[in-house]
C-alpha positions as a Markdown table, in Angstrom:
| # | Residue | x | y | z |
|---|---|---|---|---|
| 1 | Met | -14.3 | 9.3 | -9.4 |
| 2 | Trp | -15.2 | 6.8 | -6.7 |
| 3 | Ser | -15.2 | 8.1 | -3.1 |
| 4 | Thr | -14.1 | 6.0 | -0.2 |
| 5 | Ala | -17.8 | 5.7 | 0.8 |
| 6 | Asp | -18.8 | 4.5 | -2.6 |
| 7 | Leu | -16.1 | 1.9 | -2.7 |
| 8 | Arg | -16.9 | 0.7 | 0.8 |
| 9 | Ala | -20.5 | 0.2 | -0.3 |
| 10 | His | -19.4 | -1.6 | -3.4 |
| 11 | Leu | -17.1 | -3.9 | -1.4 |
| 12 | Leu | -20.0 | -5.0 | 0.8 |
| 13 | Ala | -22.5 | -5.3 | -2.1 |
| 14 | Ala | -20.2 | -7.3 | -4.3 |
| 15 | Gly | -19.1 | -9.7 | -1.4 |
| 16 | Leu | -15.5 | -8.5 | -1.7 |
| 17 | Ala | -15.6 | -7.6 | 2.0 |
| 18 | Gly | -18.1 | -8.0 | 4.8 |
| 19 | Val | -19.5 | -11.5 | 4.7 |
| 20 | Val | -17.6 | -13.3 | 2.0 |
| 21 | Ala | -18.0 | -16.6 | 0.2 |
| 22 | Thr | -15.0 | -18.2 | 1.8 |
| 23 | Thr | -16.1 | -20.5 | 4.5 |
| 24 | Arg | -14.7 | -20.6 | 8.0 |
| 25 | Glu | -14.0 | -24.3 | 7.5 |
| 26 | Glu | -11.8 | -23.6 | 4.5 |
| 27 | Ser | -9.9 | -20.9 | 6.3 |
| 28 | Leu | -9.3 | -23.0 | 9.4 |
| 29 | Arg | -8.1 | -25.9 | 7.3 |
| 30 | Ser | -5.6 | -23.6 | 5.6 |
| 31 | Tyr | -4.4 | -22.3 | 8.9 |
| 32 | Arg | -3.8 | -25.8 | 10.2 |
| 33 | Leu | -1.9 | -26.7 | 7.1 |
| 34 | Phe | 0.2 | -23.5 | 7.4 |
| 35 | Val | 1.1 | -24.2 | 11.0 |
| 36 | Ala | 2.2 | -27.6 | 9.8 |
| 37 | Arg | 4.3 | -25.9 | 7.0 |
| 38 | Asp | 2.5 | -27.7 | 4.2 |
| 39 | Pro | 4.0 | -26.4 | 0.9 |
| 40 | Arg | 0.5 | -26.2 | -0.6 |
| 41 | Val | -0.4 | -23.2 | 1.6 |
| 42 | Leu | 3.1 | -21.7 | 2.2 |
| 43 | Leu | 3.0 | -20.4 | -1.4 |
| 44 | Gly | 6.8 | -20.2 | -1.5 |
| 45 | Leu | 7.1 | -18.5 | 1.9 |
| 46 | Asp | 9.6 | -19.8 | 4.4 |
| 47 | Pro | 8.3 | -18.2 | 7.7 |
| 48 | Glu | 11.0 | -16.7 | 9.9 |
| 49 | Arg | 9.4 | -18.1 | 13.0 |
| 50 | Ser | 7.0 | -20.8 | 14.1 |
| 51 | Trp | 3.4 | -19.9 | 14.0 |
| 52 | Gly | 0.9 | -21.6 | 16.3 |
| 53 | Gln | -2.8 | -22.0 | 15.5 |
| 54 | Arg | -4.1 | -19.4 | 17.9 |
| 55 | Glu | -1.3 | -17.0 | 17.0 |
| 56 | Leu | -2.1 | -17.3 | 13.3 |
| 57 | Leu | -5.8 | -16.9 | 13.9 |
| 58 | Ala | -5.1 | -13.7 | 15.9 |
| 59 | Leu | -3.0 | -12.4 | 13.0 |
| 60 | Met | -5.7 | -13.1 | 10.5 |
| 61 | Ala | -8.2 | -11.4 | 12.7 |
| 62 | Asp | -6.0 | -8.4 | 12.9 |
| 63 | Arg | -5.1 | -8.2 | 9.2 |
| 64 | Cys | -8.5 | -9.2 | 7.7 |
| 65 | Gly | -11.1 | -8.9 | 10.4 |
| 66 | Val | -12.1 | -12.6 | 10.6 |
| 67 | Ser | -13.3 | -13.9 | 14.0 |
| 68 | Ala | -10.6 | -14.4 | 16.5 |
| 69 | Asp | -12.7 | -16.9 | 18.4 |
| 70 | Pro | -11.2 | -20.4 | 18.0 |
| 71 | Glu | -14.7 | -21.8 | 18.9 |
| 72 | Cys | -16.1 | -20.3 | 15.7 |
| 73 | Val | -15.7 | -23.2 | 13.3 |
| 74 | Ser | -18.5 | -22.8 | 10.8 |
| 75 | Gly | -20.2 | -20.3 | 8.6 |
| 76 | His | -18.7 | -17.7 | 6.3 |
| 77 | Asp | -15.7 | -15.5 | 6.9 |
| 78 | Val | -16.0 | -11.8 | 7.4 |
| 79 | Ile | -13.5 | -9.2 | 6.0 |
| 80 | Asp | -13.5 | -5.8 | 7.6 |
| 81 | Pro | -14.0 | -3.3 | 4.7 |
| 82 | Glu | -12.0 | -0.7 | 6.6 |
| 83 | Arg | -9.0 | -3.0 | 6.5 |
| 84 | Thr | -9.5 | -3.5 | 2.8 |
| 85 | Leu | -9.7 | 0.2 | 2.2 |
| 86 | Ala | -6.6 | 1.0 | 4.2 |
| 87 | Ala | -4.6 | -1.7 | 2.4 |
| 88 | Leu | -5.9 | -0.4 | -1.0 |
| 89 | Asp | -4.6 | 3.0 | -0.1 |
| 90 | Ala | -1.2 | 1.6 | 0.8 |
| 91 | Phe | -1.2 | -0.5 | -2.4 |
| 92 | Ala | -1.9 | 2.6 | -4.4 |
| 93 | Asp | 0.8 | 4.5 | -2.7 |
| 94 | Arg | 3.4 | 1.9 | -3.7 |
| 95 | Leu | 2.2 | 2.1 | -7.3 |
| 96 | Ala | 2.5 | 5.9 | -7.2 |
| 97 | Ser | 6.1 | 5.5 | -5.9 |
| 98 | Val | 7.3 | 3.2 | -8.7 |
| 99 | Ala | 5.4 | 5.2 | -11.4 |
| 100 | Gln | 7.2 | 8.4 | -10.3 |
| 101 | Arg | 10.5 | 6.6 | -10.7 |
| 102 | Gly | 9.6 | 4.9 | -14.0 |
| 103 | Ala | 10.7 | 1.7 | -12.3 |
| 104 | Arg | 10.6 | -1.9 | -13.6 |
| 105 | Val | 7.6 | -3.9 | -12.6 |
| 106 | Leu | 6.5 | -7.6 | -12.9 |
| 107 | Leu | 2.9 | -8.6 | -12.6 |
| 108 | Gly | 1.5 | -12.2 | -12.3 |
| 109 | Thr | -1.6 | -14.0 | -11.1 |
| 110 | Gly | -2.7 | -17.4 | -10.0 |
| 111 | His | -6.3 | -16.3 | -10.4 |
| 112 | Pro | -6.4 | -15.3 | -14.1 |
| 113 | His | -10.1 | -16.0 | -14.5 |
| 114 | Arg | -11.0 | -13.5 | -11.8 |
| 115 | Leu | -8.1 | -11.0 | -11.4 |
| 116 | Leu | -6.5 | -10.7 | -14.8 |
| 117 | Gly | -8.4 | -7.6 | -15.6 |
| 118 | Phe | -7.4 | -5.9 | -12.4 |
| 119 | Tyr | -3.7 | -6.5 | -12.9 |
| 120 | Ala | -3.9 | -5.8 | -16.7 |
| 121 | Ala | -5.3 | -2.3 | -16.0 |
| 122 | Leu | -2.4 | -1.7 | -13.6 |
| 123 | Ala | 0.1 | -2.9 | -16.2 |
| 124 | Asp | -1.3 | -0.6 | -18.8 |
| 125 | Ala | -1.4 | 2.4 | -16.5 |
| 126 | Leu | 2.2 | 1.8 | -15.3 |
| 127 | Ser | 3.5 | 1.4 | -18.8 |
| 128 | Thr | 1.8 | 4.6 | -19.9 |
| 129 | Ala | 3.5 | 6.3 | -16.9 |
| 130 | Gly | 6.9 | 5.2 | -18.2 |
| 131 | Cys | 7.4 | 2.1 | -16.2 |
| 132 | Asp | 9.0 | -1.0 | -17.8 |
| 133 | Val | 6.5 | -3.8 | -17.5 |
| 134 | Leu | 8.7 | -6.9 | -17.7 |
| 135 | Thr | 7.7 | -10.2 | -19.5 |
| 136 | Pro | 10.7 | -12.5 | -18.7 |
| 137 | Ala | 10.6 | -16.3 | -19.5 |
| 138 | Gln | 7.8 | -16.0 | -22.0 |
| 139 | Gly | 6.9 | -19.6 | -23.1 |
| 140 | His | 9.3 | -21.3 | -20.6 |
| 141 | Cys | 8.1 | -24.6 | -19.1 |
| 142 | Val | 7.3 | -24.9 | -15.4 |
| 143 | Asp | 6.6 | -28.3 | -13.8 |
| 144 | Ile | 4.0 | -27.8 | -11.2 |
| 145 | Thr | 2.5 | -30.3 | -8.8 |
| 146 | Thr | -1.3 | -30.4 | -8.9 |
| 147 | Arg | -4.0 | -32.6 | -7.4 |
| 148 | Phe | -3.6 | -34.6 | -10.6 |
| 149 | Gly | 0.1 | -35.1 | -10.2 |
| 150 | Leu | 3.1 | -33.3 | -11.8 |
| 151 | Arg | 2.0 | -31.3 | -14.8 |
| 152 | Thr | 4.1 | -29.2 | -17.2 |
| 153 | His | 2.9 | -25.7 | -17.7 |
| 154 | Arg | 4.1 | -22.8 | -19.9 |
| 155 | Leu | 4.6 | -19.2 | -18.7 |
| 156 | Ala | 2.6 | -16.8 | -20.8 |
| 157 | Tyr | 1.8 | -13.1 | -20.6 |
| 158 | Val | -1.7 | -11.7 | -21.2 |
| 159 | Arg | -1.8 | -7.9 | -21.5 |
| 160 | Gly | 1.4 | -7.6 | -19.5 |
| 161 | Val | 0.4 | -10.0 | -16.8 |
| 162 | Ala | 2.1 | -13.4 | -16.2 |
| 163 | Val | -0.1 | -16.5 | -16.1 |
| 164 | Val | 0.5 | -20.2 | -16.5 |
| 165 | Arg | -1.2 | -22.6 | -19.0 |
| 166 | Glu | -1.1 | -26.3 | -18.9 |
| 167 | Ala | 1.2 | -27.4 | -21.8 |
| 168 | Gly | -0.5 | -29.3 | -24.6 |
| 169 | Val | -4.0 | -28.8 | -23.2 |
| 170 | Glu | -6.5 | -26.7 | -25.2 |
| 171 | Arg | -10.0 | -26.4 | -23.7 |
| 172 | Ala | -12.6 | -23.8 | -23.3 |
| 173 | Gly | -12.0 | -21.4 | -20.4 |
| 174 | Cys | -8.2 | -21.9 | -20.3 |
| 175 | Ala | -7.2 | -19.2 | -22.8 |
| 176 | Thr | -6.2 | -16.8 | -20.0 |
| 177 | Gly | -4.5 | -19.4 | -17.9 |
| 178 | Val | -5.1 | -21.8 | -15.0 |
| 179 | His | -5.5 | -21.3 | -11.3 |
| 180 | Ser | -2.3 | -21.9 | -9.4 |
| 181 | His | -0.8 | -21.4 | -6.0 |
| 182 | Ser | 2.8 | -22.3 | -7.0 |
| 183 | Pro | 5.8 | -20.0 | -6.5 |
| 184 | Leu | 7.7 | -21.8 | -9.3 |
| 185 | Pro | 6.5 | -19.5 | -12.1 |
| 186 | Val | 7.8 | -16.3 | -10.4 |
| 187 | Arg | 11.1 | -18.0 | -9.6 |
| 188 | Val | 11.4 | -19.0 | -13.3 |
| 189 | Ala | 10.5 | -15.4 | -14.4 |
| 190 | Leu | 13.0 | -13.8 | -12.0 |
| 191 | Ala | 15.8 | -16.1 | -13.0 |
| 192 | Ala | 15.2 | -15.3 | -16.6 |
| 193 | Ala | 15.1 | -11.6 | -15.8 |
| 194 | Ala | 18.5 | -11.9 | -14.0 |
| 195 | Asp | 19.9 | -13.6 | -17.1 |
| 196 | Asp | 18.6 | -10.8 | -19.3 |
| 197 | Gly | 21.2 | -8.3 | -18.4 |
| 198 | Gly | 20.1 | -8.2 | -14.8 |
| 199 | Arg | 16.8 | -6.4 | -15.7 |
| 200 | Leu | 15.1 | -7.3 | -12.4 |
| 201 | Pro | 11.9 | -5.8 | -11.2 |
| 202 | Asp | 11.8 | -3.0 | -8.6 |
| 203 | Leu | 8.3 | -4.2 | -7.7 |
| 204 | Val | 6.3 | -7.5 | -8.1 |
| 205 | Ile | 2.5 | -7.2 | -8.1 |
| 206 | Gly | 0.4 | -10.3 | -7.8 |
| 207 | Asp | -1.2 | -13.0 | -5.6 |
| 208 | His | -0.6 | -16.5 | -4.3 |
| 209 | Gly | 2.9 | -17.8 | -5.2 |
| 210 | Trp | 3.7 | -14.6 | -7.2 |
| 211 | Val | 3.7 | -12.3 | -4.2 |
| 212 | Cys | 5.0 | -14.7 | -1.6 |
| 213 | Gly | 7.6 | -16.3 | -3.9 |
| 214 | Ala | 8.9 | -12.8 | -4.9 |
| 215 | Gly | 9.0 | -11.5 | -1.4 |
| 216 | Gln | 10.8 | -14.6 | -0.2 |
| 217 | Leu | 13.5 | -13.9 | -2.7 |
| 218 | Gly | 14.0 | -10.4 | -1.4 |
| 219 | Phe | 11.9 | -8.5 | -4.0 |
| 220 | Asp | 9.5 | -5.7 | -3.0 |
| 221 | Ala | 6.1 | -7.3 | -3.5 |
| 222 | Ile | 2.5 | -6.2 | -3.0 |
| 223 | Gly | -0.7 | -8.1 | -3.7 |
| 224 | Leu | -4.2 | -9.4 | -2.9 |
| 225 | Ala | -5.2 | -12.3 | -0.7 |
| 226 | Asp | -8.3 | -14.0 | 0.7 |
| 227 | Thr | -8.9 | -15.2 | 4.2 |
| 228 | Asp | -8.0 | -18.8 | 3.4 |
| 229 | Asp | -4.5 | -17.8 | 2.2 |
| 230 | Pro | -2.6 | -16.9 | 5.4 |
| 231 | Ala | 0.9 | -16.9 | 3.8 |
| 232 | Pro | 0.7 | -13.4 | 2.3 |
| 233 | Phe | -0.5 | -11.9 | 5.6 |
| 234 | Val | 2.3 | -13.7 | 7.5 |
| 235 | Ala | 4.8 | -12.5 | 4.9 |
| 236 | Glu | 3.5 | -8.9 | 5.5 |
| 237 | Ala | 3.7 | -9.3 | 9.2 |
| 238 | Glu | 7.3 | -10.5 | 9.0 |
| 239 | Gly | 8.3 | -7.8 | 6.5 |
| 240 | Thr | 8.8 | -10.1 | 3.6 |
| 241 | Val | 5.9 | -8.6 | 1.6 |
| 242 | Ser | 5.1 | -4.9 | 1.7 |
| 243 | Val | 1.3 | -4.7 | 1.3 |
| 244 | Val | -1.5 | -7.3 | 1.2 |
| 245 | Val | -5.1 | -6.3 | 0.5 |
| 246 | Pro | -7.6 | -8.6 | 2.2 |
| 247 | Leu | -10.6 | -9.4 | -0.1 |
| 248 | Asp | -12.5 | -12.2 | -1.6 |
| 249 | Asp | -10.3 | -13.2 | -4.6 |
| 250 | Ala | -13.0 | -15.3 | -6.5 |
| 251 | Val | -15.9 | -13.0 | -7.2 |
| 252 | Arg | -16.9 | -11.9 | -10.7 |
| 253 | Ser | -14.1 | -10.2 | -12.6 |
| 254 | Ala | -16.3 | -7.2 | -13.2 |
| 255 | Tyr | -16.6 | -6.6 | -9.5 |
| 256 | Tyr | -12.9 | -5.6 | -9.3 |
| 257 | Arg | -13.2 | -2.8 | -11.8 |
| 258 | Pro | -14.2 | -0.2 | -9.2 |
| 259 | Leu | -11.1 | -1.2 | -7.1 |
| 260 | Thr | -9.0 | -0.6 | -10.2 |
| 261 | Arg | -10.4 | 2.9 | -10.7 |
| 262 | Tyr | -10.0 | 3.7 | -7.0 |
| 263 | Val | -6.4 | 2.6 | -6.9 |
| 264 | Leu | -5.4 | 4.2 | -10.1 |
| 265 | Asn | -7.0 | 7.5 | -9.1 |
| 266 | Arg | -5.3 | 7.5 | -5.7 |
| 267 | Ala | -2.0 | 6.7 | -7.4 |
| 268 | Cys | -2.5 | 9.5 | -10.0 |
| 269 | Leu | -2.4 | 7.0 | -12.8 |
| 270 | Ser | -5.8 | 7.4 | -14.3 |
| 271 | Gln | -5.8 | 7.9 | -18.0 |
């Protein structure tokens, strides 16, 4: 079993927390776009109030541990590992709560190449505990705006986790799905779940548009987010999303395995 000290050391060694790969320039650009309410960074969230640049920077410093100094405009972001650990504990507590009730859960990711294994392990553990892991709208088409224009994607489930794949495109590295920030897939999935006898999830677990899109629609949602994705942290601050774990969301997939073990152990879901 991983102790808190072991996990803290791993977070720092793997670049999940501490100095991370996300640059200050990337984060500040995202904050400016969020303040301007650019849909590309809102991730399906409709903030309750207006957020200024300094106010948003202060929030991200509080939630993640990034520098609150507006004069700091270059270099790499820093995530406080203590904030990551505290959020992982809260994340695990929410998993334990739904597992105890045998609740319905929906999992989805916009980072399939990095985070699929993390979510798939949660899906497997929750299913074993008696939860109903939902897979609504399997194969449904979703039109998503990308940097290449409007592209048709299909909703798919890999090991119980929803991903999107570009329709009609078969190429190496896309078997698990494509990177996406869009909230449209979760909206399609939830609409299909509502049509299926109202079998709606009690908890949505994910990132990007999955967590913000679900929370905006009033569903209990928890997830992971990097420092250049302010929307989930604003959603958490406004009460739209329950828990957001600050970490680098683009390191090697194997580096998330200790987090999986830690969360499942704390939630009493280890097999």
